[in-house]
C-alpha positions as CSV (number, residue, x, y, z in Angstrom):
1,M,155.4,233.1,31.6
2,T,151.5,232.8,31.7
3,L,149.4,230.5,29.1
4,P,146.6,231.9,27.3
5,P,143.6,230.1,29.2
6,E,142.9,227.9,25.9
7,Q,145.8,226.7,26.3
8,E,145.7,226.1,29.8
9,Q,142.8,224.4,29.8
10,E,144.2,222.1,26.6
11,E,147.0,221.4,29.1
12,Q,144.6,220.6,31.8
13,N,142.9,218.5,29.5
14,E,145.7,216.4,28.3
15,A,146.9,215.9,31.9
16,Q,143.8,214.6,33.2
17,E,143.7,212.2,29.9
18,V,147.6,210.8,30.8
19,E,146.4,210.8,34.5
20,A,143.2,208.5,33.2
21,D,145.1,206.4,31.2
22,F,147.5,206.0,33.4
23,E,145.1,204.7,36.0
24,K,143.4,202.5,33.5
25,L,146.8,201.1,33.3
26,L,147.5,200.9,36.8
27,Q,144.1,199.2,37.3
28,D,144.8,196.6,34.5
29,A,148.4,195.6,35.7
30,H,146.1,194.8,39.2
31,R,143.7,193.1,37.9
32,E,146.2,190.6,35.9
33,R,148.4,191.0,39.0
34,D,145.3,189.2,41.0
35,E,144.5,186.7,37.5
36,Y,148.2,185.5,37.9
37,L,148.2,185.3,41.1
38,E,144.8,183.5,41.7
39,L,146.3,181.1,39.2
40,A,149.4,180.6,40.8
41,Q,147.0,179.9,44.2
42,R,145.1,176.8,42.2
43,T,147.9,175.8,40.8
44,K,150.1,175.1,44.0
45,A,147.0,174.0,45.5
46,D,146.5,171.3,42.7
47,F,150.4,170.0,42.9
48,E,150.2,169.8,46.5
49,N,147.0,168.1,45.8
50,Y,148.0,165.3,43.0
51,R,151.1,165.1,45.8
52,K,149.4,164.0,48.4
53,R,146.7,161.4,46.2
54,M,150.6,160.1,44.6
55,A,151.9,159.2,47.9
56,A,148.6,157.6,49.2
57,D,148.9,155.6,45.5
58,V,152.6,154.5,47.0
59,K,151.4,153.7,50.4
60,A,148.6,152.1,49.2
61,A,150.5,149.6,46.5
62,Q,153.4,148.9,49.0
63,V,150.4,147.6,51.4
64,R,148.9,145.4,48.6
65,G,152.8,143.7,47.8
66,K,152.9,143.2,51.7
67,V,149.9,141.2,51.3
68,E,151.0,139.6,48.5
69,V,154.1,138.3,50.3
70,A,152.3,137.8,53.2
71,R,150.3,135.1,51.7
72,E,152.3,133.5,50.1
73,V,154.7,133.1,53.1
74,I,151.9,132.5,55.5
75,E,151.0,129.0,52.6
76,A,155.0,127.9,53.9
77,V,154.0,128.4,57.3
78,D,150.6,126.0,56.8
79,N,152.8,123.8,55.0
80,L,155.6,123.6,58.1
81,E,152.7,123.4,60.6
82,R,151.0,120.6,58.7
83,A,154.4,118.7,58.8
84,L,155.6,119.0,62.1
85,E,152.0,117.4,63.1
86,A,152.4,114.0,60.4
87,A,156.2,114.3,61.8
88,D,155.4,112.1,64.7
89,G,157.1,109.3,65.3
90,E,160.3,111.3,63.0
91,P,163.3,111.3,63.9
92,E,164.3,114.5,66.3
93,G,166.4,116.1,64.1
94,L,164.3,116.5,61.1
95,R,161.5,117.9,63.9
96,A,163.8,120.7,65.0
97,G,164.9,121.4,61.8
98,V,161.3,122.0,60.8
99,E,160.3,124.3,63.8
100,M,163.6,126.7,63.6
101,V,162.1,126.9,59.8
102,L,158.6,127.7,61.2
103,S,159.8,129.9,64.2
104,G,161.7,131.9,61.4
105,L,158.9,132.7,59.0
106,R,156.5,133.5,62.2
107,E,159.2,136.0,63.8
108,T,159.2,137.3,59.5
109,L,155.9,138.2,59.3
110,A,155.7,139.2,63.1
111,R,158.3,141.8,62.0
112,N,156.4,143.0,58.7
113,G,153.5,143.8,60.7
114,V,151.2,140.0,59.3
115,E,149.2,139.4,63.0
116,V,147.8,135.4,63.3
117,V,144.0,136.2,64.0
118,D,143.0,132.9,66.4
119,P,139.3,133.7,67.4
120,K,138.7,130.3,69.7
121,G,136.3,131.8,72.3
122,E,135.0,134.6,70.9
123,K,132.7,135.8,68.9
124,F,131.9,134.2,64.8
125,D,132.6,138.0,62.6
126,P,132.1,137.6,59.1
127,N,134.2,140.2,58.3
128,R,136.7,138.1,59.7
129,H,135.9,134.7,60.1
130,E,134.8,132.0,57.5
131,A,132.5,128.9,58.6
132,L,133.0,126.1,57.7
133,S,130.3,124.4,59.7
134,T,128.3,124.8,63.2
135,Q,128.0,121.8,65.4
136,P,126.2,122.2,68.7
137,V,128.2,122.4,71.7
138,E,127.1,122.0,75.3
139,G,127.2,125.2,77.5
140,A,128.9,127.0,74.5
141,E,126.1,130.3,73.3
142,S,125.4,130.3,69.4
143,G,128.0,131.7,67.5
144,V,131.0,131.1,69.2
145,V,133.7,129.5,67.6
146,V,134.7,126.6,68.8
147,E,137.6,125.5,67.1
148,V,139.9,126.9,64.5
149,L,140.7,124.6,61.8
150,Q,142.8,127.4,60.1
151,K,144.3,130.9,61.6
152,G,144.0,133.9,59.4
153,Y,146.4,136.5,59.4
154,T,146.0,140.2,59.0
155,L,148.6,142.8,58.1
156,D,147.9,146.8,59.6
157,D,144.0,145.6,60.5
158,Q,143.8,144.9,56.9
159,L,142.8,140.8,56.6
160,V,145.5,138.8,54.4
161,R,143.6,135.5,55.1
162,P,140.3,134.9,57.5
163,A,140.3,132.9,59.5
164,R,138.4,129.2,59.0
165,V,136.8,127.6,61.6
166,V,133.6,125.7,63.2
167,V,131.3,128.0,65.2
168,S,128.8,126.7,67.2
169,S,125.0,126.3,66.4
């Protein structure tokens, strides 16, 4: 059965309209999909950046905490070293006890990455040394550390305390 040409044309027009509507809906769906995909990718990247930032912040906080503890322990080491210097003539048992405690503290600092800075004979570096005085020294080049009054300390290449030194003039 054939349709009259007018009805056939009308059905073709309707079919074209349905197809055009379908194409428009399909394009809208693709556009929305692309928008959501882009949003998901941006959100994923933002979260990854946030995670990395938080990991770096946590690590920095740990280092700051270690530096503070190291500073406090270093003060105890300094006091024990002064006690040993002043212990000349004291009973040997007292000296041995102080040396044992001092040795334990030094080992604890070393295990935690704290290293001693003893710059005697090195060129003065204002970033790592604190010059307390200068003095002329025969045969020594100007600007060289000739005496260390107090050792410095670093933790993972971060200066905990500068070495206090005398520099040749």
